[in-house]
TIGUDO-749895 format. One line per 4 residues: their letters; for each residue x, y, z of N, C-alpha, C. Coordinates in Angstrom, 1 decimal. Last residue first. Layout:
BEGIN
A> X:Y:Z:X:Y:Z:X:Y:Z; ...
END
This chain:
BEGIN
XXXX> 128.4:64.1:94.6:129.2:63.2:95.4:127.5:62.8:96.1; 127.9:64.6:90.8:128.1:65.2:91.7:128.0:63.7:93.2; 128.2:65.0:87.6:129.1:64.0:88.4:129.0:64.9:90.2; 126.2:66.4:86.8:126.2:65.2:86.6:126.6:64.3:88.0
XXXX> 127.7:69.0:86.9:125.6:68.8:87.3:125.7:67.3:87.3; 129.6:69.4:86.1:129.8:69.7:86.9:128.3:69.3:88.1; 129.3:68.3:82.7:130.4:67.4:84.0:130.0:68.1:85.3; 127.1:70.3:82.1:126.8:69.2:82.0:127.3:67.9:82.9
XXXX> 129.2:72.8:82.2:127.9:72.6:82.7:127.5:71.2:83.2; 131.4:71.9:80.5:131.2:72.3:82.0:130.2:72.1:82.8; 129.3:72.2:78.1:130.3:70.4:78.9:130.7:70.6:80.3; 128.7:74.7:78.2:128.3:73.5:78.1:128.5:72.7:78.7
XXXX> 131.3:75.6:77.8:130.5:76.4:79.1:129.3:74.9:79.5; 132.7:75.1:75.7:133.4:74.9:77.0:132.0:75.2:78.6; 131.4:76.5:73.8:131.1:74.6:74.2:131.7:74.2:75.4; 129.2:79.2:75.3:129.8:78.9:74.8:129.7:77.2:74.7
XXXX> 127.0:79.6:76.6:127.2:79.9:75.7:128.3:80.2:74.7; 125.1:78.8:79.3:125.7:77.7:78.6:126.1:78.2:77.0; 123.2:80.5:79.1:124.3:80.7:80.4:125.3:79.8:79.7; 122.1:80.9:75.9:122.1:81.4:77.4:123.2:81.7:78.3
XXXX> 123.8:78.2:74.3:123.1:78.6:74.5:123.0:79.5:76.1; 124.6:75.2:72.7:125.0:76.2:73.7:124.3:77.5:73.7; 122.4:72.0:73.9:123.1:72.6:73.1:123.7:74.7:73.8; 121.2:71.0:75.9:121.3:70.0:75.1:122.2:71.1:74.0
XXXX> 121.8:71.3:79.7:121.5:71.8:78.5:121.8:71.0:77.0; 119.9:69.3:82.6:121.4:69.6:81.3:120.6:70.4:80.3; 118.8:69.3:85.9:118.3:69.8:84.3:119.6:70.0:83.4; 117.9:66.5:87.6:118.8:67.9:87.3:118.4:67.9:85.9
XXXX> 116.6:65.0:90.6:116.5:65.7:89.2:117.6:66.9:88.6; 117.4:62.9:92.8:117.7:64.0:92.6:117.5:64.6:91.0; 115.6:60.2:94.3:116.8:60.7:93.6:117.0:62.1:93.2; 113.3:59.8:96.2:114.8:60.0:96.5:115.8:60.7:95.9
XXXX> 111.1:59.1:95.0:112.1:57.9:94.9:113.8:58.2:95.4; 109.4:61.4:94.9:109.2:60.0:95.5:109.9:58.6:96.0; 110.6:63.3:94.3:109.9:63.2:94.7:109.5:62.4:95.8; 111.3:62.2:91.1:112.1:62.4:92.9:111.4:62.8:93.3
XXXX> 109.2:62.2:90.3:109.3:60.7:90.3:110.7:61.2:91.5; 108.2:64.9:90.0:107.3:64.2:90.4:108.5:62.8:90.9; 110.1:65.6:87.7:110.3:66.2:89.3:109.0:65.5:90.5; 109.8:64.5:86.0:111.1:64.0:86.3:110.9:65.0:87.8
XXXX> 107.4:65.6:85.3:107.3:64.3:86.0:108.5:64.0:86.3; 108.1:68.6:84.9:106.8:67.9:86.3:107.2:66.7:86.2; 109.3:69.2:82.6:110.0:69.1:83.8:109.7:68.4:84.6; 109.0:68.6:79.2:107.8:69.1:80.4:108.9:68.4:81.9
XXXX> 111.8:69.2:77.1:110.6:68.8:77.5:109.8:69.3:79.3; 114.1:70.8:77.4:113.3:71.3:76.5:111.7:70.2:76.8; 116.3:69.8:78.8:116.0:71.5:79.2:114.7:72.0:77.9; 116.5:66.6:80.2:116.8:68.0:79.1:115.9:68.9:78.9
XXXX> 117.4:65.1:83.2:116.1:66.1:82.5:116.8:67.3:81.3; 118.0:62.6:85.3:118.6:63.7:84.0:117.0:63.4:83.1; 118.2:61.3:87.9:117.4:61.6:86.8:117.4:63.3:86.1; 120.4:59.9:90.5:120.2:60.9:89.5:119.5:60.5:88.5
XXXX> 120.5:57.4:91.6:120.9:58.7:92.8:119.9:59.6:91.6; 119.3:54.2:92.4:119.7:55.5:91.5:119.6:56.6:92.1; 118.6:51.6:93.8:119.4:52.7:94.5:120.1:54.1:93.4; 117.1:49.9:93.0:118.3:49.8:92.2:119.1:50.6:92.7
XXXX> 114.5:50.1:94.2:115.2:49.5:94.2:116.8:49.2:93.6; 113.8:53.3:93.6:114.0:52.4:94.9:114.9:51.2:95.0; 113.8:53.0:91.0:115.4:53.9:91.2:115.4:53.5:92.7; 111.7:51.5:90.0:112.8:51.1:89.9:114.5:51.6:90.2
XXXX> 109.7:52.5:91.1:110.2:51.7:91.7:111.7:51.1:91.5; 109.8:54.7:89.4:109.9:55.2:90.8:110.3:53.9:91.4; 109.3:53.9:87.0:110.2:54.1:87.0:110.7:54.5:88.8; 106.5:52.5:87.4:107.3:51.6:87.5:108.6:52.1:87.4
XXXX> 105.4:55.3:87.8:105.3:53.9:89.1:106.3:53.2:89.0; 105.5:55.8:84.9:106.0:56.5:86.1:106.0:55.7:86.9; 103.8:53.6:84.0:105.5:53.7:83.6:106.0:54.6:84.7; 101.7:54.7:84.4:101.6:53.0:84.8:103.3:53.3:84.3
XXXX> 100.9:57.1:83.6:101.3:56.7:85.4:101.5:55.3:85.4; 103.5:57.7:80.5:102.1:57.0:81.5:101.8:56.7:83.1; 105.2:60.3:78.9:105.3:58.9:79.8:103.6:58.9:80.3; 105.0:60.1:75.4:104.9:60.8:76.6:104.6:60.0:78.0
XXXX> 107.0:59.6:72.9:106.4:59.2:73.8:106.1:59.4:74.9; 109.6:59.4:72.0:109.2:60.3:71.4:107.5:60.5:72.0; 110.8:56.2:72.5:111.2:57.7:72.2:110.1:58.2:71.7; 108.6:54.8:75.0:109.3:54.7:74.6:110.2:56.0:73.9
XXXX> 108.5:56.1:78.0:108.3:54.4:77.4:108.8:53.6:76.6; 110.5:58.4:79.0:109.8:58.2:78.2:109.8:57.0:77.7; 112.2:58.0:81.7:111.0:58.3:81.7:109.6:58.4:80.5; 114.1:55.5:81.3:113.5:56.3:80.9:112.2:56.6:81.4
XXXX> 117.2:53.3:82.9:115.6:53.3:81.7:115.7:55.1:82.0; 119.8:53.0:82.8:119.1:52.1:83.6:117.2:52.2:82.8; 122.5:54.0:81.7:121.4:54.8:81.3:120.3:53.3:81.9; 125.5:54.0:83.2:124.8:53.3:82.5:123.3:54.0:82.3
XXXX> 129.3:55.8:82.7:127.4:55.9:83.5:126.5:54.9:82.2; 131.2:56.2:81.1:131.2:54.5:82.1:129.7:54.7:83.1; 131.8:58.1:79.5:132.3:58.4:81.2:131.8:57.0:82.1; 130.2:57.4:77.3:131.9:58.4:77.5:132.5:57.7:78.9
XXXX> 127.5:57.4:78.2:129.0:56.6:77.7:130.1:56.9:77.2; 126.9:60.2:78.5:127.1:58.5:79.4:127.8:57.9:79.3; 127.4:61.1:75.7:128.5:61.7:77.1:128.4:60.7:78.6; 126.0:59.6:74.5:126.9:59.4:74.1:127.5:60.2:75.7
XXXX> 123.4:59.9:76.4:123.3:58.6:75.7:124.6:58.6:75.5; 121.3:62.1:76.6:122.9:62.2:77.0:123.8:60.5:76.6; 119.2:61.0:75.5:120.0:62.4:74.3:121.1:62.6:74.8; 116.9:59.6:75.9:118.2:59.0:75.5:119.1:60.2:74.4
XXXX> 114.4:61.3:77.5:114.9:60.7:77.1:116.0:60.3:76.2; 115.4:61.9:81.1:114.0:61.5:80.4:113.9:61.2:78.6; 117.2:58.5:81.9:116.8:59.8:81.6:115.7:59.8:81.1; 118.5:57.3:85.3:117.8:57.5:84.1:116.9:59.1:84.0
XXXX> 122.0:56.3:86.1:120.9:57.4:85.9:119.9:57.0:85.2; 124.6:54.5:87.6:123.5:54.7:87.1:122.7:55.8:87.3; 128.5:54.2:87.5:126.8:54.0:88.6:125.7:54.0:86.9; 130.7:53.9:86.8:129.8:52.5:87.0:128.5:52.6:87.7
XXXX> 132.3:56.6:87.3:131.9:55.4:86.2:131.0:54.1:87.3; 132.6:58.5:89.0:131.0:58.6:88.8:131.0:57.4:87.6; 135.4:59.7:89.1:134.4:58.8:90.0:133.1:58.2:90.0; 135.6:60.7:86.6:136.0:59.7:87.0:135.4:59.3:88.4
XXXX> 134.7:63.4:86.0:133.6:62.6:85.9:134.2:60.9:86.4; 137.1:65.3:86.4:136.2:65.2:86.8:134.8:63.9:87.0; 138.9:63.6:84.4:139.0:63.6:85.7:138.6:64.0:86.4; 137.6:64.5:82.4:137.7:63.2:82.1:138.3:63.1:83.8
XXXX> 137.6:67.0:82.0:136.6:66.2:82.2:136.7:65.0:82.7; 140.6:67.6:81.1:139.7:67.7:82.9:138.5:67.1:82.7; 140.5:66.6:79.1:141.7:66.0:80.2:141.0:66.4:82.0; 139.3:68.2:77.4:138.7:66.9:77.6:139.6:66.3:78.7
XXXX> 140.5:70.9:78.2:139.4:70.8:78.7:139.1:69.1:78.4; 143.0:69.6:76.8:143.2:70.4:77.4:141.8:70.5:78.5; 141.7:69.8:74.2:142.6:68.5:74.4:142.8:68.6:76.5; 141.0:72.2:73.3:140.0:71.3:73.6:140.8:69.7:74.2
XXXX> 143.7:73.6:72.5:142.8:74.2:73.6:141.8:72.7:74.1; 144.2:71.8:70.0:145.2:72.0:71.3:144.0:72.5:72.8; 142.0:72.4:68.7:142.3:70.8:69.4:143.4:71.1:70.4; 142.4:75.4:68.3:140.9:74.7:69.2:141.3:73.3:69.8
XXXX> 144.7:75.2:67.0:144.6:76.2:68.5:143.5:75.4:69.2; 144.3:73.6:64.6:144.8:73.3:65.4:144.6:74.4:67.2; 141.9:75.7:63.6:141.7:74.3:63.8:142.7:73.5:65.0; 143.3:77.7:62.7:142.5:78.1:64.1:142.0:76.6:64.5
XXXX> 145.3:76.5:60.5:145.9:77.4:61.9:144.6:77.3:63.3; 143.5:75.6:58.8:144.2:74.8:59.2:145.0:75.3:60.8; 142.3:78.3:58.0:141.3:77.3:59.1:142.1:76.4:59.3; 144.5:79.6:57.3:144.4:80.4:58.4:143.3:79.0:59.3
XXXX> 144.9:78.1:55.3:146.2:78.1:56.2:145.6:78.7:57.3; 143.0:79.0:53.4:143.0:77.3:54.1:144.1:77.4:55.3; 141.8:81.1:51.8:142.3:80.9:53.7:142.3:79.8:54.3; 142.0:80.5:49.5:142.3:81.3:50.2:143.2:81.2:51.5
XXXX> 140.2:78.0:49.8:141.8:77.9:49.1:142.2:78.9:49.5; 137.1:77.4:49.8:137.8:78.4:50.4:139.5:78.5:50.6; 136.4:75.0:50.0:135.5:76.3:49.6:136.8:76.7:49.1; 138.8:73.5:51.5:138.6:73.0:50.0:137.4:74.6:49.0
XXXX> 138.5:74.8:53.5:139.8:74.8:52.9:139.6:74.3:51.0; 135.8:73.6:54.8:136.2:75.0:54.4:137.2:75.6:53.1; 136.5:70.7:54.8:135.5:71.4:54.2:135.5:73.3:53.4; 138.2:71.0:56.7:138.5:70.9:55.8:137.7:71.0:54.9
XXXX> 136.9:71.7:59.0:137.8:72.3:58.1:138.3:72.2:56.8; 135.0:69.9:59.7:134.4:71.8:59.0:135.6:72.1:58.4; 136.4:68.0:60.1:135.4:67.8:59.2:135.2:69.0:58.4; 137.1:68.9:62.4:138.2:68.9:61.5:137.6:68.2:60.2
XXXX> 135.3:69.5:64.0:136.0:70.4:63.7:136.8:70.3:62.8; 134.6:66.6:64.4:133.1:67.6:63.8:134.4:68.5:63.3; 136.8:65.6:66.1:136.7:65.1:64.7:135.8:66.0:64.2; 136.2:67.7:68.2:137.6:67.6:67.9:137.3:66.8:65.8
XXXX> 133.8:66.6:69.2:134.0:68.1:68.3:135.6:67.9:67.9; 133.5:64.3:70.3:133.4:63.9:69.1:133.9:65.5:68.3; 134.3:64.1:73.3:135.5:63.9:72.3:135.2:63.7:70.6; 131.6:64.8:74.1:132.8:66.3:73.7:133.5:65.6:73.2
XXXX> 128.4:64.1:73.0:130.1:63.4:73.7:131.1:64.4:73.1; 126.7:64.7:71.6:126.9:65.2:73.5:128.2:64.4:74.2; 126.6:64.8:69.4:127.2:66.2:69.6:127.4:66.1:71.0; 125.0:62.4:69.0:126.2:62.1:69.4:127.2:63.5:69.6
XXXX> 122.2:62.2:68.5:122.3:62.8:69.7:124.0:63.0:69.9; 120.8:60.3:67.0:121.8:61.1:66.1:122.1:62.0:67.4; 120.9:56.8:67.3:121.1:57.7:68.1:122.1:59.3:67.7; 120.4:55.6:64.1:120.8:55.4:65.2:120.6:56.8:66.2
XXXX> 119.1:55.8:61.3:120.1:55.9:61.6:121.1:55.2:63.1; 116.9:55.5:61.9:117.3:54.5:61.0:118.4:54.8:61.4; 115.0:56.5:65.3:116.0:56.9:64.1:116.4:55.8:63.4; 112.3:56.2:66.9:113.4:56.0:66.4:114.2:56.5:65.4
XXXX> 109.6:56.9:68.2:110.4:57.7:67.3:111.4:57.1:66.9; 108.3:53.5:69.0:108.6:54.9:69.1:108.8:55.3:68.0; 108.2:50.5:68.1:108.8:51.2:68.8:109.1:52.5:68.8; 105.2:50.9:66.5:105.6:50.0:68.1:106.8:50.5:68.8
XXXX> 106.3:51.0:64.0:105.9:52.3:64.8:106.0:51.8:66.3; 109.6:49.7:63.2:108.1:49.7:63.5:107.7:50.7:64.3; 112.3:48.5:62.4:111.9:49.3:62.3:110.3:49.1:62.4; 115.4:46.8:63.5:114.2:47.0:62.8:113.6:47.6:63.2
XXXX> 117.9:47.2:64.4:117.9:46.1:63.8:116.5:46.1:63.0; 118.4:51.1:65.1:117.5:50.0:65.4:118.1:48.1:64.1; 121.6:51.9:66.4:121.5:52.1:65.4:120.1:50.4:65.6; 123.2:52.5:69.1:121.6:52.2:69.1:121.2:52.4:67.4
XXXX> 125.6:55.6:67.6:125.6:54.4:68.6:123.6:54.1:68.3; 127.8:56.0:65.4:126.7:56.0:66.0:126.3:54.9:67.1; 130.7:57.6:64.5:130.5:56.2:64.6:128.7:56.5:65.5; 131.2:60.5:62.7:131.0:59.6:63.8:130.2:58.4:63.4
XXXX> 130.8:60.7:59.7:132.2:61.0:60.1:131.8:60.3:61.5; 127.8:61.6:59.1:128.2:60.5:58.2:130.2:59.9:58.8; 127.0:63.5:60.4:127.0:62.1:61.3:127.6:61.3:60.5; 127.4:65.9:59.1:128.3:65.8:59.9:128.1:64.5:60.7
XXXX> 126.5:66.5:55.8:125.7:65.9:56.9:126.7:65.3:57.8; 126.8:69.3:54.1:127.5:68.5:54.5:127.3:68.2:56.1; 126.8:70.5:50.3:125.4:69.9:51.6:126.9:69.1:52.5; 128.2:71.5:48.9:127.3:72.5:49.3:126.6:71.7:50.3
XXXX> 128.1:69.3:46.5:129.2:69.9:47.1:129.2:70.8:48.6; 124.9:67.3:47.1:126.1:68.6:46.8:127.1:68.7:46.8; 123.0:65.5:48.5:124.9:65.2:47.4:125.8:65.8:46.7; 120.8:67.7:49.2:121.8:66.6:49.4:122.5:65.4:47.8
XXXX> 122.0:70.9:47.8:120.7:69.7:48.2:121.2:68.6:48.1; 122.9:73.3:48.1:123.4:72.8:48.9:122.1:71.9:49.0; 123.1:74.5:45.4:124.2:73.9:46.2:124.3:73.4:47.3; 120.4:74.7:44.6:121.2:73.6:44.3:122.2:73.2:44.5
XXXX> 117.7:76.0:46.2:119.3:75.6:45.7:119.6:75.3:45.5; 114.9:76.1:47.3:115.5:76.1:45.5:116.8:76.5:44.7; 113.3:76.5:48.9:114.7:77.7:48.7:115.3:77.1:47.7; 111.5:74.0:48.9:111.6:75.8:49.1:111.8:77.1:48.9
XXXX> 113.5:72.3:50.2:112.8:72.2:48.5:111.8:73.7:48.3; 114.5:73.5:51.8:115.1:72.9:51.1:114.4:72.7:49.9; 112.1:73.1:54.1:112.4:73.8:53.9:113.8:74.3:52.5; 111.5:70.1:54.0:110.6:71.1:53.3:111.3:72.3:53.0
XXXX> 114.1:69.2:55.1:113.8:69.3:53.7:112.7:69.5:53.2; 114.1:70.2:58.2:114.7:71.0:57.1:114.2:70.4:55.6; 111.9:68.8:59.7:112.1:70.5:59.3:113.2:70.4:58.2; 112.6:66.6:60.2:111.0:66.6:60.3:111.2:68.6:59.9
XXXX> 114.7:65.4:60.3:114.5:65.2:59.1:112.6:65.6:59.1; 117.2:66.0:61.6:116.0:67.4:60.7:115.1:66.9:60.0; 117.7:63.4:62.8:117.8:64.9:63.7:117.2:65.8:62.7; 119.2:61.9:60.7:117.9:61.4:61.0:117.2:63.2:61.7
XXXX> 121.9:62.2:60.6:121.4:61.0:61.5:119.9:61.2:61.8; 122.4:65.6:60.9:122.4:64.3:60.4:121.6:63.6:61.4; 123.5:68.5:61.4:123.8:67.2:62.7:123.2:66.0:61.7; 124.7:70.5:58.5:123.6:69.3:59.2:124.3:68.9:60.0
XXXX> 125.2:72.9:56.6:125.6:72.1:57.9:124.9:71.2:58.6; 125.7:74.5:53.5:124.9:73.6:54.9:125.1:72.8:55.4; 127.3:76.7:51.3:127.1:75.6:52.3:125.9:76.0:53.3; 125.9:79.1:50.7:126.9:78.6:49.9:127.1:77.0:50.2
XXXX> 122.7:80.6:50.9:123.9:79.8:51.1:124.8:79.3:50.5; 120.4:81.5:50.1:121.5:82.2:49.7:123.1:81.5:49.8; 118.5:79.5:50.8:118.3:80.1:49.5:119.8:80.8:49.1; 118.5:80.2:53.2:118.9:78.4:53.0:118.9:79.2:51.3
XXXX> 117.6:81.9:54.1:119.0:81.9:54.1:119.6:81.2:53.9; 115.1:82.0:53.1:115.9:82.9:52.4:117.7:82.6:53.1; 114.1:80.3:54.8:114.2:79.8:53.7:115.0:80.9:52.9; 113.8:81.0:57.5:115.0:80.0:57.4:115.2:79.9:55.7
XXXX> 112.0:83.3:57.2:113.4:83.8:57.3:114.1:82.8:56.8; 109.7:82.0:58.0:109.7:82.4:56.6:111.3:82.7:56.6; 110.6:79.1:60.5:110.2:80.5:60.5:110.6:80.9:58.4; 110.0:76.1:61.7:110.8:77.0:60.8:109.6:77.9:60.5
XXXX> 110.3:74.3:65.0:109.9:75.3:63.8:110.0:76.0:62.6; 112.6:71.7:65.3:111.9:72.9:65.0:111.1:73.4:64.3; 111.8:69.1:66.3:111.0:69.4:66.0:110.7:70.6:65.9; 114.8:68.0:67.9:113.6:67.7:66.6:112.8:67.7:65.9
XXXX> 115.3:69.7:68.7:116.2:69.7:67.7:115.4:68.6:67.1; 113.4:72.4:70.8:114.0:70.7:70.5:114.4:70.6:69.2; 115.4:75.3:71.6:114.6:74.2:70.7:114.6:72.4:70.8; 116.9:76.4:72.6:115.9:76.2:73.7:114.7:74.9:72.5
XXXX> 119.3:77.4:71.1:119.6:76.6:72.2:118.3:75.8:72.7; 117.3:77.2:67.4:117.7:78.2:68.6:118.1:77.4:69.8; 118.2:77.1:64.0:117.9:76.9:65.5:118.1:77.4:66.3; 119.8:78.1:62.2:119.0:78.1:62.0:118.0:77.9:63.8
XXXX> 122.4:80.7:62.1:122.3:79.4:63.2:120.5:79.3:62.9; 125.0:81.5:59.7:124.0:81.6:60.1:123.4:80.2:60.7; 127.9:83.4:58.9:127.8:82.2:59.7:126.1:82.7:59.8; 130.2:84.1:56.3:128.9:84.4:57.4:129.0:83.1:57.5
XXXX> 133.9:83.3:57.4:133.1:83.5:56.8:132.0:83.8:57.3; 135.9:84.7:59.3:136.3:84.5:57.5:135.5:83.8:56.6; 136.5:84.9:61.5:135.6:85.7:60.7:135.2:85.3:59.6; 136.9:81.5:62.7:136.9:83.1:63.0:136.0:84.0:62.3
XXXX> 136.8:79.2:61.6:136.9:80.1:60.7:136.8:82.1:61.3; 136.4:77.2:63.8:137.2:77.0:62.4:137.5:78.3:61.6; 134.6:78.5:65.9:136.1:78.6:65.9:137.1:77.8:64.9; 132.5:78.8:64.1:133.6:80.1:64.5:135.1:79.9:65.0
XXXX> 132.1:76.1:63.9:132.7:76.8:62.9:133.0:78.1:63.4; 131.5:75.4:66.2:132.6:74.8:65.5:132.8:75.8:64.8; 129.8:77.1:66.5:130.3:77.5:67.7:131.5:76.8:66.7; 127.6:76.0:64.7:127.8:77.7:64.5:129.2:77.9:65.5
XXXX> 127.1:73.4:66.4:127.6:73.3:64.6:128.3:74.9:64.3; 125.3:74.5:68.0:126.9:74.1:68.3:127.3:73.8:67.7; 122.9:75.2:67.4:124.3:76.7:67.5:125.2:75.7:67.6; 122.0:73.5:64.1:122.0:74.1:65.3:123.1:75.5:66.1
XXXX> 122.5:74.2:60.7:121.1:73.6:61.7:121.0:74.0:63.3; 124.0:77.1:59.5:124.1:75.7:60.2:122.7:75.1:60.8; 125.3:78.4:56.5:123.9:78.1:57.4:124.0:77.0:58.1; 127.9:80.2:55.2:127.2:79.1:55.8:126.2:78.9:56.7
XXXX> 129.5:82.0:52.7:127.8:82.2:53.7:127.7:80.8:53.9; 132.1:82.7:51.9:131.8:81.9:52.2:130.7:82.3:53.4; 133.4:85.3:49.7:132.9:85.5:51.2:132.2:83.7:51.4; 134.0:85.1:47.3:134.4:86.3:48.2:134.9:86.3:49.3
XXXX> 135.3:82.1:46.6:134.1:82.8:46.9:134.7:84.3:47.7; 136.5:80.3:44.3:137.5:81.4:45.2:136.0:81.8:45.2; 135.1:76.7:43.1:135.2:78.4:42.8:135.8:79.3:44.3; 136.6:73.7:44.4:135.5:74.6:44.0:136.1:76.2:43.7
XXXX> 137.2:70.6:44.4:137.8:71.7:44.3:136.6:72.4:43.9; 137.1:68.0:47.4:136.7:68.6:46.1:136.9:69.9:46.0; 137.6:66.6:49.9:138.1:67.7:48.9:138.3:67.8:47.7; 135.7:65.6:50.7:135.1:67.0:51.3:136.2:67.5:50.3
XXXX> 135.3:62.9:50.2:134.7:63.7:49.8:134.5:65.3:50.0; 137.5:62.3:51.7:138.2:62.4:50.7:136.9:63.2:49.8; 137.3:61.4:54.9:137.1:63.0:54.5:136.9:63.1:53.1; 136.3:58.7:54.5:135.3:59.4:54.9:135.6:61.0:54.8
XXX> 139.3:57.9:53.8:138.3:57.5:53.3:137.2:58.3:53.3; 140.3:58.9:56.3:140.7:59.4:55.7:139.8:59.1:54.9; 138.8:57.1:58.5:138.6:58.7:58.2:139.6:59.1:57.2
END
């Protein structure tokens, strides 16, 4: 971790106000937890967006043109929409490789990295599964990365960033203990996912993904594959289907009606009723691990 964090410790000129643009709402929440009101925060995607295919707006170009720091999820998740925006923003401070470009994925361990790539595998990411933010244990790691970056860019507020980070971690450790306890009875169970979006969350709590409604990542389910999943659920007595909140829900509902499993919809980012990180993971835990 020390080696990974060294690039964050570069010396920056003092900004009167650091303008930070982030790709997704959860990053914005981490940023607010560390910075409070000491930075300007712009969040591009919404909680209802498919994180792989965010529809760019003209205003995004202006946000990127004016910001001092860009924070991305990385892992290839933004590959379809951020690079074209950066090309149009013409902001040398936030291009890849610059001190104002922060890819959070380089500070966490990613799973499911493919050994080879081909179109026959579907829409796979070369770096691995990019949905690492679904593991609540990664939040403190990401908060520290953000704290160190802000401290280097805005040294006048370094002590405040460190204090806010310490406060966040103290609170987060309490929540982690609660979630660990609640999820404990569901270890060694199986679920079906629509897309392998929640694999980090499930792996953290010892829940196995037995299959996906997508036959391959990014490929819509066929009738044949849907029947195969129904038969698998019946044979293996799988009780839960996890549906994310941006793919179509009808297939999961149909499979549930034919197999006897329950289909639950989990939010994948902060927003709506789940308007804090606490509420996002509270909801995931409460819905996933039920008797």
